[in-house]
SEDO-399010 format. One line per 10 residues: number of its first residue (from 0); their letters; for each residue x, y negated, z negated of N, C-alpha, C. Coordinates in pm, 1 decimal, decimal comma. Atoms other than C-alpha are relative to their C-alpha. Layout:
# residues N
NUM> A> X Y Z X Y Z X Y Z; ...
This chain:
# residues 115
0> MLKDSAVSDI> 84,3 116,9 0,0 0,0 0,0 0,0 89,1 -123,5 0,0; -74,6 124,7 -5,6 127,2 -345,0 83,7 -41,1 -90,8 -115,1; 30,9 85,2 114,8 148,5 -603,1 -192,1 -106,1 -104,4 31,2; 102,0 98,3 -34,8 -78,3 -838,9 1,2 -126,6 65,4 55,0; 120,0 -70,7 -44,6 -347,8 -576,8 62,9 -125,5 -65,3 -58,0; 128,3 53,5 45,5 -711,6 -677,2 30,1 -41,4 70,2 -129,5; 47,3 -54,8 127,1 -879,9 -621,6 -304,5 -71,4 133,2 22,5; 73,1 -124,6 -25,5 -1101,8 -352,7 -149,5 97,5 115,7 25,7; -101,2 -103,7 -21,7 -789,8 -161,0 -34,9 63,0 42,2 -132,5; -61,5 -29,6 129,4 -639,5 -185,9 -382,0 -93,9 85,9 -84,2
10> VSGIRAVTAG> 98,9 -76,4 76,6 -958,2 -60,0 -545,8 -13,1 140,8 57,1; 9,2 -132,4 -63,6 -988,5 225,1 -293,9 122,9 83,9 -31,6; -123,5 -71,1 31,1 -627,5 316,9 -356,9 2,0 49,3 -143,0; 3,3 -39,5 141,9 -670,3 323,2 -733,2 -96,7 115,7 -19,5; 98,7 -108,4 13,2 -981,9 539,7 -705,0 54,2 131,1 57,0; -53,3 -120,8 -63,9 -811,7 782,7 -467,5 109,7 63,1 -84,7; -112,1 -51,7 79,0 -500,2 817,6 -682,5 -48,8 58,7 -131,9; 51,7 -53,8 127,0 -694,3 862,6 -1006,6 -76,7 129,9 21,9; 70,1 -124,4 -31,5 -893,8 1136,8 -832,3 97,4 108,8 46,1; -99,9 -99,2 -36,8 -567,3 1310,2 -745,1 34,5 4,2 147,7
20> YIYTSPAMTS> -28,9 4,9 -143,8 -550,5 1213,1 -377,8 117,0 -94,9 28,8; -102,1 92,9 -47,5 -281,5 1035,5 -183,6 -72,2 -106,2 80,6; 65,5 109,1 -70,8 -378,1 695,2 -51,2 103,6 -84,2 73,8; -80,0 92,4 -79,3 -224,8 488,9 225,5 -95,6 -101,6 59,6; 88,1 104,8 -50,8 -378,0 156,4 313,1 5,1 -3,7 152,4; 1,0 10,5 -146,3 -480,7 93,9 674,5 116,1 -85,0 53,6; -110,5 84,9 -44,8 -219,5 -181,7 701,7 132,0 77,3 -2,7; -122,7 -79,5 10,3 55,2 55,2 585,4 2,6 108,6 107,3; 6,9 -102,4 -104,8 -61,1 328,9 821,6 35,2 -60,1 135,2; -30,0 69,1 -125,4 -51,3 84,0 1111,2 148,1 -33,6 8,7
30> YLVNRRGRAA> -142,1 32,9 2,2 296,7 -30,0 1009,3 85,6 123,7 28,8; -78,4 -123,3 -18,7 427,8 327,6 992,9 -10,6 53,0 142,8; 17,5 -45,7 -138,1 281,2 419,4 1330,6 79,9 -88,0 95,3; -74,5 92,8 -85,6 429,6 108,3 1493,1 150,4 14,2 -18,7; -142,4 -17,6 28,0 765,5 169,2 1324,9 56,4 118,3 77,5; -44,9 -117,7 -74,4 788,1 507,5 1490,4 30,3 -37,4 144,5; -23,0 44,3 -137,0 757,7 342,6 1830,8 124,2 -86,3 12,8; -120,1 85,0 -3,0 1029,0 89,7 1744,7 126,6 79,9 -26,2; -117,6 -79,4 35,9 1260,9 361,5 1614,7 55,9 78,7 118,1; -46,9 -80,6 -113,7 1280,7 552,5 1945,3 117,3 -64,4 73,6
40> PLRQHQQGLN> -116,4 60,8 -65,8 1506,6 299,7 2122,3 123,9 -4,1 -90,1; -112,2 1,5 92,8 1722,4 273,6 1809,9 66,9 136,6 -5,2; -56,7 -135,2 -0,4 1766,4 652,8 1802,4 81,2 23,5 126,6; -71,7 -16,5 -125,6 1871,2 642,0 2166,2 137,0 -67,4 -8,6; -128,2 68,7 14,5 2141,5 383,8 2090,4 86,5 68,3 -104,6; -77,9 -69,4 102,9 2244,9 573,9 1776,7 67,0 122,4 60,5; -60,2 -114,1 -66,7 2302,0 883,7 1990,2 117,8 -46,6 84,1; -108,1 55,5 -79,9 2513,7 668,8 2221,4 119,4 -38,0 -85,9; -108,5 34,7 90,1 2716,9 538,8 1928,0 77,4 124,1 -41,8; -66,5 -123,9 38,8 2791,4 895,5 1827,2 85,7 55,6 112,1
50> DLTPAERQIL> -78,6 -46,1 -114,3 2928,0 957,5 2177,8 129,3 -78,8 17,9; -119,2 82,6 -15,1 3190,6 684,8 2140,5 119,1 63,3 -71,1; -123,1 -46,4 63,4 3550,1 777,4 2066,2 34,5 -94,7 -114,1; -41,2 92,4 107,1 3713,9 633,3 1753,8 58,8 -130,9 53,5; -57,5 122,2 -58,6 3907,0 387,3 1973,6 -110,8 -90,5 52,9; 111,7 80,0 -52,9 3584,7 274,3 2144,9 -79,7 -63,3 -113,4; 72,4 55,2 115,0 3412,6 230,6 1808,7 78,4 -115,1 -61,6; -83,6 105,5 55,9 3707,0 26,7 1684,0 -6,8 -125,9 86,4; 8,2 115,0 -89,8 3697,3 -196,9 1989,3 -137,3 -65,6 -9,5; 134,6 55,8 14,2 3320,1 -239,3 1957,4 -11,4 -78,2 -130,7
60> KLIAEYRAST> 0,1 70,7 128,3 3369,4 -337,4 1593,2 73,1 -133,7 12,7; -74,9 123,9 -18,4 3630,9 -595,3 1694,5 -75,9 -98,9 88,8; 86,3 86,0 -82,1 3394,7 -728,6 1961,7 -103,9 -67,9 -89,2; 99,5 55,2 93,1 3138,1 -775,8 1684,2 60,7 -106,6 -90,7; -69,4 102,6 77,9 3399,4 -986,2 1505,5 42,3 -118,1 88,4; -23,5 108,9 -96,0 3405,5 -1220,6 1809,0 144,2 -4,1 50,4; -137,5 -5,6 -49,3 3751,8 -1104,6 1914,3 -1,2 14,8 152,1; -14,2 -8,4 -145,3 3850,1 -1155,5 2279,8 82,1 123,7 35,4; -72,5 -119,8 -44,6 3990,8 -866,8 2481,3 150,6 -15,5 -18,4; -144,3 20,8 15,1 4338,7 -1021,0 2478,0 42,0 8,1 -146,4
70> DIAEGLHVSP> -29,1 -8,5 143,5 4327,0 -1057,5 2097,6 -7,7 144,2 -48,4; 15,3 -140,7 37,2 4203,3 -700,5 2061,1 121,5 79,0 47,1; -115,3 -70,6 -56,0 4480,7 -574,1 2287,5 125,8 -28,0 -81,6; -117,4 36,8 78,7 4745,0 -763,3 2093,6 -2,3 66,3 -137,3; 12,4 -58,9 133,7 4614,4 -641,4 1757,9 15,5 151,3 -1,3; -9,1 -146,3 -7,3 4597,4 -277,5 1871,0 126,6 47,0 72,5; -125,0 -31,0 -71,1 4928,2 -294,7 2061,5 -26,8 84,7 124,4; 31,6 -62,6 -128,4 4769,0 -189,9 2389,9 -12,1 -111,6 103,4; 12,5 102,3 -104,6 4733,5 -365,5 2723,2 -143,5 -51,4 6,8; 136,2 51,5 -18,3 4435,5 -591,9 2793,9 -81,5 87,9 95,9
80> RTVESHRTNI> 70,0 -87,8 -93,3 4352,1 -356,2 3080,5 -58,1 122,6 -72,1; 50,5 -113,2 79,7 4315,9 -68,1 2829,4 -126,4 -40,7 -74,2; 118,7 49,1 70,9 4071,2 -277,5 2628,4 -115,8 -13,5 97,7; 105,4 14,0 -101,4 3875,1 -358,3 2943,8 -54,2 136,8 41,6; 45,5 -136,5 -33,2 3862,4 13,9 3029,1 -89,8 54,3 -110,0; 84,3 -43,9 112,3 3727,9 88,6 2681,6 -135,3 -72,2 2,1; 125,2 76,5 -7,0 3468,4 -189,2 2719,3 -91,8 58,8 107,4; 77,9 -59,1 -109,1 3356,7 -38,8 3050,4 -58,0 134,6 -41,9; 47,6 -131,2 45,9 3333,7 309,4 2897,7 -110,2 -13,8 -103,7; 103,0 24,3 102,0 3134,6 176,2 2601,6 -131,3 -38,0 67,8
90> CNKLEIRGRH> 120,6 44,0 -71,7 2890,0 1,8 2835,4 -65,4 116,5 73,8; 55,8 -114,9 -71,5 2849,5 316,2 3043,2 -67,0 98,3 -94,9; 55,4 -95,8 95,9 2791,8 539,8 2741,1 -128,0 -51,8 -64,6; 116,4 59,0 66,7 2542,2 299,5 2584,3 -102,7 -54,5 98,0; 87,9 50,3 -105,5 2381,5 208,1 2916,7 -28,5 -149,2 -18,6; 6,4 145,2 18,9 2453,3 -160,3 2857,6 60,0 -64,7 123,8; -48,9 71,4 -117,5 2500,0 -401,4 3146,8 30,7 -144,1 -37,8; -38,3 139,1 21,9 2691,4 -727,0 3112,5 79,0 -21,7 -126,9; -86,8 28,8 114,5 2951,2 -869,7 2877,3 -78,8 -56,7 -117,9; 78,3 57,6 108,8 2697,5 -1068,6 2678,2 -87,4 105,3 -66,3
100> ALMKFALTHK> 82,1 -107,1 56,1 2479,6 -761,6 2634,5 83,1 87,1 -93,8; -88,2 -79,2 86,6 2777,0 -574,1 2489,1 23,6 -73,9 -131,3; -19,1 79,3 121,5 2842,3 -856,9 2242,6 -125,5 3,1 -86,6; 125,8 -3,2 73,9 2476,4 -866,8 2144,0 -20,0 135,1 -67,1; 12,3 -134,0 56,9 2472,3 -489,8 2093,2 96,2 16,5 -117,8; -100,1 -13,4 105,5 2792,6 -503,2 1886,6 -43,5 -74,6 -126,0; 45,0 77,8 115,9 2651,2 -776,0 1661,4 -120,5 63,9 -67,5; 121,0 -63,0 54,9 2318,9 -596,5 1619,3 32,5 126,5 -78,1; -32,4 -130,3 60,1 2483,5 -263,5 1527,5 130,5 -3,1 -79,2; -128,3 15,4 68,2 2785,0 -398,1 1338,6 12,2 91,7 -121,9
110> SELFF> -7,3 -82,5 122,0 2700,6 -213,7 1016,5 13,9 149,3 29,1; -8,4 -142,3 -37,1 2686,9 119,8 1203,6 135,7 36,0 59,1; -124,1 -22,9 -72,1 3035,9 82,3 1350,2 115,3 43,7 -88,4; -108,3 -43,5 87,6 3239,2 173,3 1045,9 13,9 150,2 8,6; -23,7 -142,9 -18,0 3399,2 512,5 1085,2 96,2 52,8 -101,8
């Protein structure tokens, strides 16, 4: 039950629980059903994240820290071309198109990038 549920929902919930039943308010049921639909794309990206190599995950994490490819290359002691290859592989694995889309994805999933 949501904290801002209508009084009638609260009363119905109390009656159901005291009678030994489980109660879910209509608003909560709607939220849970809609959440399932929103979770499908996230699961798809999560599967893609699991397909990344440790080096790709590290580069994606550095992208999320607003690091440029040249800075990433310098910090990892690799060539900028290697970083660009990793960026391309990440985009292919995650089905992301465009440099800005990769940055947006990295920022959105930053907390999932720790390995």
